[in-house]
N, C-alpha and C positions, 0 to 999 in steps of 0.2 A: 537400757544397757548402761553399765558403768563406764565412765571415761577411761580411756587407755592412756597410759603415761609412757613416754619414750625416754630411755636412759642409755648411757654408754659405760662400759667397763673396759679398762685397758690393763696391760701387764707391765707397764713401765718401759717396755722395749719398743714401743711403737704400734703394737697390735691393739686395735680398739674394736670392740664388738658392740653392735646396736641391739638393744633389747626393748621390748614393749610388753606391758602387762596391764590388766585391768586394775584401776584404782580400787583399793579395799580399805582405806583408812581416811578419816577426816581429822587431820592434824591441827588445823586452825580453828576447829570448833564451829564452823559456819553452817554445818549440815550438808556440805558437798564433799564427796570423796575426792581427795587431792593427793594421795600418796599410795605407794605400793609397799606392803610390809614384806620384809626380808629378815633373814638371820645372818648378820654379818660376823658376829663373834662366835658362832658355832656352839651356842649354849642350848640349842634346840628350841628356842623361843623366837617367833617372828615378831620381835619387838623393836627392830630397827626399820628404817624406811627410806625410800627414794621419794622425795617430796617435790611436787609441782606447786610452788608458792604463788605463781601468778596466773594459773589456770590456762596456760597456753598448750598443754599437752606434753611438755618436755620437763624433765626433772631439773630442778634448780639447786637443790640441796640434798645431801644425805643427812638423815637425822638418826643419831645413835642413842639408845637407852643403855647407859653404862652401868646402872645399878639395878636393872631388871624391875623397876617400879612402874613401868608402863608409860613413863614420860621421858621424851628425849632430852638428854643433858648436853649433848655435843652436836654441832652441825658442821658439815664440811662441804666445800664447793669443788667442782672439777676444774682443773686448769686447762682442759682441752685434751688431756691424755687419757681420760677415763680412770684416773687413780683416785679421785675424791679425797685428796690429802691436804687441801688448803682450808685451814680453819676459817669458819665464817660465823659471824654473829647472827645474821639472817633474822627472819621473822620468828616470833615466839609461837608457841602452839596455842595461843590465846586469841586467835582471830586477827592477827596483824599481817597485812600484805607486805611483800618485799619492798614496795615503794615507801610505805609508812615506816618500815624498819631501816630505811636508809639504803636500800639496794639500788634504786635507780638514780642515776645522775650524781653519785657521790664520788666517782672516780675522776682521775685527772687524765684528760685526753692526751694523745701524743702531741709532739711538737707541731706547730703550724706547717701545713703542707704534707705532713706525714699521714698516710692512709691508716685504716684500722689495723690493729695488730691481728695476725692470723696464726692459727695452728692447723696444720694439715692432718687429715685423718684418712686412713684406709679402712673403710667400713665394710668392704666386700672381700677382704683377704686376698686381693690379687697383687699385692705389693706396690700398687700405684695409688697415691692419694686421690680420693674422689670427692671429699668434702673439705672445705676450709671453714673452721669456726672463726667468727669475727668478734673482736672486742672493740666496739666502735667508740666507747666512752673512756677506755683506759682504766677501768676498775678491776681488771683481772678476771672478769667473768665474760663468757661468750654471750653476745647479744643477738647474734644471728649467724647465718651461714651463707656460703655460696657453693655451688657445685663446681668442681674442678674438671674441666674437659681433658680428654687424652692429650698428653703433652703438657705444655706450660701455660696455655691460654685458659681463661675461665669463661664460664657461661652460667646462666641461671642466677638464682639468688633467692633470698627469702628470710624468714625469721625462724629458721630451723633449729637444730640442736642447741640447746641453751643449758648452761651450767649455773644459771641464776634463777 
């Protein structure tokens, strides 16, 4: 069975929806399916992709083929809102992992004593946030998540939705 990749799309107004699809592309050329092909620009070609660059099952970058030549020219990261509008250099399609491309550990963490930056998401459309994306290294990309319990207290945790 092909790996399944999880990704999120938002409308910019706070509504974020979780999706998952079987990987059907190998963008880094290592022989392992690591992306889901989609048609973002409406040209009828599934030449754009949601890309899991680190193999954790969560999309890290959107990769767009702007000139329809079959090779992504632009990459974007999610800022936690599901918009995928943050330009990203990210890994190339030539077998480079996110860490090799400067993804891990390149950000500036918050001030001493400041916890991870968080973005709250409502993934089940009940108008109450249930997931908090965490940017633990201050690079602008989600590194993990925690579940948000009813009310303002938190429980759970993990290495969930990632935009890197």
